[in-house]
MIKE-344228 format. One line per 5 residues: for each residue x, y, z of C-alpha. Coordinates in Angstrom, 2 decimals, padded with zeros to 5 digits. Layout:
% residues N
X:Y:Z  ... $
//
This chain:
% residues 375
080.45:111.32:205.46  079.54:110.63:209.09  077.01:112.93:210.74  075.16:112.96:214.06  071.52:114.05:213.98 $
071.81:115.24:217.58  074.47:117.73:216.44  073.19:118.74:213.01  069.64:119.49:214.12  066.72:119.21:211.71 $
067.77:118.13:208.21  066.23:117.62:204.76  068.22:115.31:202.46  067.77:114.09:198.89  069.26:110.68:197.92 $
069.02:107.95:195.35  068.80:105.33:198.11  067.98:105.47:201.81  069.10:102.47:203.90  067.59:102.08:207.36 $
069.95:100.19:209.64  073.76:100.25:209.72  074.63:096.67:210.52  076.31:094.11:208.26  073.78:094.45:205.43 $
073.34:098.23:205.61  077.04:099.11:205.78  077.96:096.60:203.05  075.32:098.00:200.70  076.18:101.63:201.43 $
079.88:101.12:200.67  079.02:099.21:197.48  076.84:102.14:196.40  079.73:104.47:197.22  081.88:102.60:194.69 $
079.09:102.81:192.11  078.58:106.54:192.60  075.04:106.15:193.92  074.03:108.87:196.37  073.00:107.10:199.57 $
071.75:108.02:203.03  072.43:105.44:205.75  070.45:105.71:209.00  071.75:104.35:212.30  069.50:104.60:215.35 $
072.40:104.55:217.83  075.87:106.07:218.04  079.39:104.68:217.81  079.35:102.77:221.10  076.96:100.75:223.24 $
074.04:103.02:224.10  073.74:104.65:227.47  070.92:103.53:229.79  067.63:104.80:228.47  068.29:104.90:224.74 $
068.32:101.10:224.56  064.75:101.20:225.88  063.67:101.52:222.25  064.21:097.75:222.17  061.81:097.10:225.04 $
059.46:094.30:223.98  057.06:091.66:225.20  057.23:087.89:225.02  054.78:085.06:224.53  055.13:081.84:226.49 $
058.64:080.99:225.28  061.66:082.98:226.45  063.84:084.80:223.94  066.73:087.19:224.79  065.17:090.19:223.07 $
067.43:092.82:224.66  070.68:090.85:224.55  070.26:089.67:220.95  070.24:093.18:219.42  072.72:096.05:219.65 $
071.59:099.54:218.72  074.80:101.20:217.56  076.95:101.37:214.43  077.68:097.83:213.24  074.55:096.37:214.82 $
074.74:092.74:215.85  078.21:092.34:214.32  079.35:093.94:217.57  078.78:090.63:219.34  078.87:088.18:216.43 $
080.96:085.07:217.06  082.17:084.93:213.45  080.77:081.46:212.60  080.45:081.17:208.81  079.65:078.61:206.16 $
077.86:078.56:202.86  074.24:077.52:202.74  073.60:073.99:201.45  071.58:073.10:198.34  069.19:071.38:200.75 $
068.32:074.72:202.38  066.60:075.94:199.19  064.64:072.95:197.96  061.00:072.08:198.58  060.55:069.74:201.53 $
057.27:067.79:201.33  057.03:067.69:205.13  057.11:071.52:205.42  053.81:073.39:205.08  055.38:076.07:202.85 $
057.28:076.00:199.58  061.06:076.27:199.33  062.89:079.38:198.19  062.17:080.68:194.66  065.92:080.54:193.91 $
068.54:077.79:194.11  071.81:077.82:195.99  073.77:078.28:192.76  072.22:081.75:192.38  074.37:082.89:195.32 $
077.64:081.22:194.37  079.01:084.17:192.43  078.69:086.43:195.47  080.28:084.33:198.20  083.85:085.44:197.49 $
082.98:089.10:197.87  080.95:088.43:201.02  083.90:086.50:202.47  086.23:089.40:201.71  083.89:091.82:203.47 $
083.83:089.50:206.50  087.63:089.02:206.35  087.51:085.25:205.78  090.48:084.21:203.59  089.69:080.57:202.72 $
085.90:080.61:202.82  085.36:078.85:199.49  087.68:075.99:200.46  085.40:075.12:203.36  082.73:074.02:200.91 $
084.55:072.51:197.93  086.04:069.47:199.62  089.50:070.90:200.35  089.01:070.76:204.09  087.38:067.33:203.85 $
090.39:066.03:201.94  093.10:067.58:204.10  091.51:067.31:207.55  091.06:063.54:207.72  092.87:063.18:211.03 $
090.79:063.49:214.15  087.34:063.23:212.58  085.00:060.28:212.29  084.67:058.30:209.07  081.11:057.70:207.94 $
080.31:054.69:205.78  076.52:054.62:206.11  073.59:056.18:207.92  073.79:059.41:205.98  076.09:061.22:208.41 $
078.94:063.37:207.14  081.41:065.99:208.33  080.84:069.63:207.48  082.99:072.64:208.26  082.65:076.10:209.70 $
085.21:078.83:209.15  085.46:082.00:211.19  085.54:085.71:210.64  087.94:087.45:213.11  084.96:088.40:213.77 $
084.57:091.59:211.72  083.07:094.42:213.75  081.56:096.41:210.88  081.17:099.62:212.88  084.91:099.72:213.59 $
086.40:098.07:210.51  084.43:100.25:208.07  084.20:103.44:210.14  086.94:105.27:208.23  085.37:104.26:204.89 $
082.07:105.79:206.02  083.79:108.93:207.24  085.61:109.52:203.95  082.72:108.49:201.66  081.65:111.18:199.22 $
078.42:109.54:198.02  077.24:108.17:201.39  075.92:110.21:204.29  075.65:108.11:207.45  073.50:109.71:210.16 $
073.93:108.50:213.75  071.07:108.70:216.27  068.61:108.78:213.36  065.73:106.47:214.28  063.38:105.79:211.38 $
059.77:106.39:212.35  057.72:106.92:209.20  057.72:106.02:205.52  056.88:108.83:203.11  054.85:108.41:199.90 $
054.49:110.27:196.62  051.19:111.19:194.94  051.01:107.72:193.36  051.25:105.96:196.70  054.83:104.81:196.12 $
057.36:104.94:198.97  059.49:108.03:198.39  061.41:108.56:201.59  061.71:108.28:205.36  061.29:110.45:208.42 $
063.75:109.79:211.25  064.39:111.48:214.55  066.75:111.55:217.49  065.62:110.99:221.07  066.14:114.72:221.56 $
063.50:115.52:218.92  065.69:116.44:215.94  063.97:115.41:212.69  065.63:114.14:209.52  063.58:113.89:206.32 $
065.14:111.81:203.55  063.60:111.83:200.07  064.86:108.85:198.06  064.02:106.85:194.95  064.52:103.61:196.85 $
064.27:102.69:200.53  065.97:099.61:202.00  065.00:098.11:205.37  068.11:096.57:206.94  067.19:096.48:210.61 $
067.09:092.72:211.15  064.47:090.05:211.67  062.72:091.79:214.56  062.91:095.51:213.84  062.09:095.18:210.13 $
058.63:093.68:210.77  058.08:095.96:213.74  058.75:099.02:211.56  056.53:097.71:208.73  053.65:096.88:211.09 $
053.92:100.38:212.58  053.30:101.96:209.15  049.52:101.91:209.51  047.32:104.18:207.42  043.98:104.23:205.64 $
045.44:102.42:202.67  047.55:100.07:204.85  045.50:099.45:208.02  047.61:096.40:208.93  050.97:097.94:208.08 $
052.92:098.30:204.85  053.40:095.19:202.68  051.08:093.17:204.87  048.23:092.47:202.46  048.65:088.71:203.02 $
049.06:088.90:206.81  052.61:087.53:206.55  054.73:090.41:207.89  056.23:089.19:211.15  055.17:085.57:210.68 $
057.52:082.54:210.47  060.03:083.99:212.93  062.96:081.57:213.35  066.14:081.17:215.29  068.42:078.14:215.56 $
067.98:076.59:219.02  070.61:074.34:220.56  070.42:071.65:223.20  072.72:069.02:224.73  070.68:065.82:225.11 $
073.35:063.12:225.22  076.92:062.13:226.01  078.77:059.89:223.57  081.67:057.45:223.96  083.99:057.96:221.01 $
087.69:057.61:220.18  089.83:059.91:222.27  091.29:063.15:220.91  088.83:063.72:218.10  089.39:067.09:216.50 $
085.84:068.49:216.48  087.00:071.83:217.79  088.09:075.15:216.42  091.70:075.01:215.25  093.99:076.70:212.78 $
094.28:075.44:209.20  096.61:077.44:206.98  095.72:081.04:207.91  092.10:080.23:208.66  090.35:079.00:211.84 $
088.19:075.98:210.93  085.87:073.70:212.89  084.44:070.34:211.78  080.90:069.41:212.86  078.72:066.37:212.28 $
075.69:066.66:210.04  073.74:064.75:207.39  073.65:064.86:203.61  070.61:065.88:201.61  069.45:062.34:200.74 $
069.38:061.25:204.39  067.72:064.45:205.59  064.90:064.00:203.08  064.60:060.27:203.78  064.15:060.83:207.52 $
062.13:064.04:207.05  064.61:066.09:209.02  065.60:069.73:208.99  069.20:070.79:208.58  071.30:070.52:211.73 $
074.81:070.10:213.05  076.35:068.43:216.09  079.29:069.89:217.98  081.37:067.44:220.02  082.89:068.83:223.21 $
085.22:066.36:224.94  084.81:066.14:228.69  087.74:065.92:231.09  086.89:062.44:232.29  084.38:059.63:231.90 $
084.49:058.07:235.37  080.74:058.39:235.72  080.17:055.94:232.88  079.02:052.45:234.02  081.76:049.81:233.96 $
079.59:047.61:231.73  080.36:049.93:228.82  083.85:048.44:228.85  082.47:045.04:227.78  081.31:046.40:224.44 $
083.20:044.94:221.49  083.81:048.47:220.22  086.48:048.92:222.89  088.56:046.12:221.42  089.20:048.34:218.40 $
090.01:051.50:220.35  092.50:051.48:223.20  091.65:055.03:224.23  088.19:056.50:224.33  086.65:059.67:225.62 $
083.33:061.08:226.66  081.91:063.85:224.50  078.99:066.13:225.13  076.96:066.33:221.91  075.50:069.76:221.30 $
072.77:069.80:218.66  071.99:073.02:216.76  069.05:072.75:214.40  066.95:074.59:211.88  063.29:074.72:212.92 $
060.62:074.03:210.32  058.63:077.11:209.24  055.89:077.82:211.80  053.20:080.30:210.79  052.26:081.07:214.39 $
055.82:081.99:215.35  055.55:085.71:214.86  056.28:089.33:215.63  053.26:091.52:216.40  052.73:094.90:218.07 $
051.44:095.87:221.49  049.47:098.99:222.39  052.43:100.34:224.37  054.71:102.86:222.67  058.38:103.76:222.98 $
059.89:107.25:223.33  059.46:107.86:219.60  055.78:106.94:219.52  056.40:103.58:217.84  054.37:100.64:219.11 $
056.54:098.08:220.91  056.91:094.60:219.54  055.74:091.31:220.94  057.53:088.11:220.00  055.65:084.82:220.23 $
058.42:082.32:219.38  056.93:078.91:218.57  057.88:075.58:217.03  055.86:073.04:215.12  055.12:069.81:216.94 $
//
């Protein structure tokens, strides 16, 4: 069922689960609970389309020394950031989970294999037909033409596949409308966690910008608002028992903020017509990239990364002396490629989300993002 808090007026709702945030995670969970017969309330702060001027001001924020596109990176309407997602997809690597001695924090408490059973369903939700093939060697075996062969140095080819991309707010709108176990409220901005007599979270207060209040009592509450709004909401839940916000006993809420920066530091001379671009394979768009295997990453104390090769139209600016290199005797045609590096930063404790004293229209303190990297 799809409801609009601006139209229903004040509401009191009882649910098994309350999910705050109707993006990829929130909508996926709500529809799974629908299939399981679990009564669920799903809260979306925006409407069905890009918000009108003024309502997006709830995302107003402050920055530290480093720039970050705080407004552009988030979309406050049904489907969340899937509304501008590029569709890039690949499975995580085993390397992403293990302890790295050169990081100042431990690895994940699970291994990659713990996720394997769920990838097929996730790929179906994201409308990716051959997702599993991208990781099991099928692409590596069948896409030998147009990619570099690596014999040493630890380099290897990896592959991205692409969702159409799936705009969750459109693709799953009808499913939300016809759901019998899920109530999805639009324009319902979560403001306050509720507690029972034992101090356990037992619900959520939400409100529209017009002042309509929704109270949801639930056995379980899920925060699915993303890497910026989740910590902002938690830090805003200050009380006598939680003076620094809920769940923040170890001063970790909002810390270790990460994104994957990219830069283009170098041009490369390589064989002409390499196929490091997005192209169709069977019924699936696929794109090879250059990366490194786990052994080499650990040996050189590197973080995970990939390199995209974008061939330039010409290479006339290259010095003529390059033509004397013996490499050219083996390759009649060569091209100039711009190498775009995209990398995983190491965990940085001081890269963090905090709050300012300034408040938005709902009385919630605005966030400050101090995005930092380790040396």
